[in-house]
N, C-alpha and C positions, 0 to 999 in steps of 0.2 A: 453070306453070313453077316448078320448084324450084331454089333456089340453095343450094349447100353453103356452110357457114361456114368451111370449110377451103380455102385456095387460095394461089396464088403468082403474082406477076407482076413483071416487071422491064423496064426500058427504059433506053436511054442515047443521048445526042446529044453531038456534038463541034462546038464553034463558037468562033471567036476564040481559039484556044489553050486552051480550057477543055473538060474532059470532065465531063459531068453524068450521073450514074447514079442510078437510083431502084430500090429493091427493096421489094416489098410482100408481106407474109406475113399470113395470117389463120388464126385458130383459133376454135373455138366458144366462145361466152360468152352468158350469158342476156341481157346488155345490150351496148351498143356501147362499146368502150373503145379509144381510139386512142393509140398510143405512137409518138413521133417521135424519131428520131436524125438530127441534121443539124449542119452546121458552126455554130459560135457566131454567125457573121454572120447566119444565117438564123433565129435564135431568135425574132425579132420577127415572122417570117412563119409561125410554127407554127399560129396560129389559121386563117390562110388555107389552109394545107395540110390541116388537119383538116376545114375546110368542104368542100374538094374530095372528101375521103374520104367524108364523110357523104352526099354526093350519089350515091355509088356503093354504099355499104355501109350496111345498116340495123341489123345485129346481129353481134356477134362481137368478138374482140380483133384489132385491126389494128396490125401493126408496120411502120412506115415507116422505111426507111434511105435518106437522101439523102447522096450523096457527090459532091464537086466537086474535081476534080484539074486541075492545070495540065499541059498536054501537054508543054511544055518548062519545066523547072525551073531552067535555068541562070541563076545570079545572082539568084534570087528569094528565097532563104532564107539566114539567117546564124545563128550560135550566139550566144545571149544570155549573155555572160560573167558578168554579175552574178547571173543565176539559177543557172547551173551552179556558180558559186563558193559560193553559198548552200547548195546541195545538198551540195557537197563538205565544207564546214565542219561542217554538221550530221552528216554521216556520220562524219567524223573524231572528233567529240565522242562519238558513240555507240560507235565501235570502241574508243576510249581507255577509256571507262567499262566496257566489257565485256571489255577486255583481248584484243581481236582485231586482226588485221592489216588495214589499209585495202586496198581494191582496187588492183591494179597499173595499171589503165587506166580511162579515162572512157567507154568505149563504151556501157556500160549506161545512162549518164546521158542519152544523146541521145534516149531515148524518153520521158523524163519531161516532164510538162506545162511549157510555157513555155521549154524549152531551145532548141528550133528555132523561130525567128521568121521570118515571111514579110515580105519587103521591101515597102515602100509600093507599088511599081509592080506587085507581084504579088497584092496583096490583092483580095478579092472585091468587085466592084461589084454589090451585091445588086439594086438597082433595074434595072440594065441586064440582069442575068442572069435576073431573075424570070420574064419571059415564056417563056424557054426552059425554065426549071425547071418551070413549069406544064405546058408541052407534054409534057415527059418524064414527069411525074407522071401526067398523063391517059393517056398511052400505057401506062404500067405498070398503072394501074387498069383500063384496057380489057382488057389481057391477063389480069389477075386475074379480071375478070368472065367472060371466056371459059372460064377454068379452072373457076370455080365452077359455070358452067352445065353443063359436061361432067360434073362430079361430081354435080350435081343430077339430070341425066338418068339416070345410073346408079342413084342412090338411088331415083328415082321407079320404075324398073323393079322394084327389090327391094320397095318398098312395095306396089306393085300386086300382086305375087306373094303377099305375106303377106296382103293383104286378101282375095284370092281363096281362100286356104286357110281363113281365118276364115269367109268366107261359106259355104264347103262344109261346114265343121263345124257352123255355125249351122243349116243345113238339116237335118243329121242330128238336131240337138236338136229342131227343129220337128217332124220326123217321129216322133220317139220320145215327145215330150211327151204326146200323147193316150193312149198305151198305158200310161203310168205309173198313171193313175187306174184303168184297167180291171184292171191287174195287182194293184193294191192292193185293189180290191173283191173280186176272186176269192180272193186270199190271206186277206183278212179273213173272208170267208164260210166258207172251208174251216176256218180256225183256230177260229172261234166254234162251228161245227158239231161239230168234234172235242171241244172243251172241254165242250160242253153235251150230248154224246151220251147219257150215262148219268144226267143230272141231272133230266130231265123238264122242264127249262126251255127255252123256245123264244124265238127272236129274230125279230121281225117284219121284213119288208122295209123298213118305214119307219125302223126303228132303223138298219139297214145304210145306207140312203140318207142319213140324217142324218150318220152318221159319215164316209161317203165324201165327202159334200159339204164337211164341215169339212176333210178332208184335201185335197180339190181346191182349196179356197181357199188353204190353206197352201203348196201346191206349184205353184200357177198361175204359169207363166213366160211367158205370152203377151205381157204388157206388156214384159218384158225383151227378148224376141225382136224385138218391133216396134221398140223403141228401138235395139237393136243394128243392125238393118237401116238405120234412119235414120242412125245414126252412120257406118256404112260408106258410105252414099250421100254424106254430107257430106264424108267423108274423100276420096272420089273427086273430088268437085267442087273441093276445095282443091288436089288434085294437078293439075287441068286448068286452073285459073285463071291469069291472066297474072302476077299478083304472087305471090311466095313467101310462104307462110303457116305458118311454123314454129310460132308460138305457138298458133295454132288447132289445128294437128295434134297438138301436145302435149296440149291440153285434150281433144281427141277420144279420144286414147289413154287418158287417165285415166278418161273416162266409159265407154269400152268395157270397160276392166278392171273397173270397178265393176259393170257389168251382168253380166259373165261370172261374177264372184264371187257375185253374187246367184243366178244360175242354178245354180251349183254347190251353194250352200247349200240351195236349195229342192228340187233334184232328188233323186229316190230311185231312180235307174236307172244301171246300170253303163255302158251306151253313152253316156248323157248325161255321166256323170262323165269318161269317156275324152275325149269331145269338148271338155269344159271345159278339161281339161289341155292339149290341143292348142291351143285358142284362146289360153290364157294364154301359152303359149310364143311364139305368133305375135305377140301384143300386146307382149311384152317385146322382141321383135326390132324391132317398129315403134318402140318407145320409143328404142331404141339409135340407130336411123337418124335419127329426127326430132330428136334432141338436136343434130344437126349441120346441121339445116335452118334457113336464115335466116328 
């Protein structure tokens, strides 16, 4: 099972005149990073919120937004005169200094921190609300998990397709590899024969065999082909295991790219060179997808 690091989930519950809403957004990250936006009253609960998140998410950047509103706001808020007066006096001082006209109304001041104050009766009872907040957060995380699983299933299909393309090109390489040595031997023999035709010098079969053997050692890609097949098998196992294995898939992509590079540098055949180019393109696609796998 694959899990995408990109996802979204939200949930809300209303109880006792309070509306609790949670939004969870995730994006890819090499490590787990949790960012929480919540009312000041819940600052002390951020560690508990993060613990719940870590039980659901192993990797990625997680943004949590917790919002708590009163269903009925009548009589629950008032304007803090001291705070708004302080803002006003500072603004007047600045406008006088800059020779500007002060604002004609105070509407814009109402959104400044500390101007609107909640009455004692309407303030958050964190301990009483916490079980409900936990419930809503867990529902949002469950929805996030469903989203990430759907994305992961789609990514898995794409990864399987790319692996099949790589495997097909690898078989082309395996089929062409033995012919490379034969072609080199024939070309070498023809070339030497032409060069020495009028010189009276002859080259023995032993000399040709020795030279061809050296070439065969230099361009032997059997080990690389075997390792590539092994990497593809491991990649397939990771796609089918219960836990998401993004880090291991990243490592396998690196190893496959290394093997294909080696095949390309050793090969001396046009068909193999074309297959190497195709495999590199597929591996790059794998890398792009795997970067978003948890």
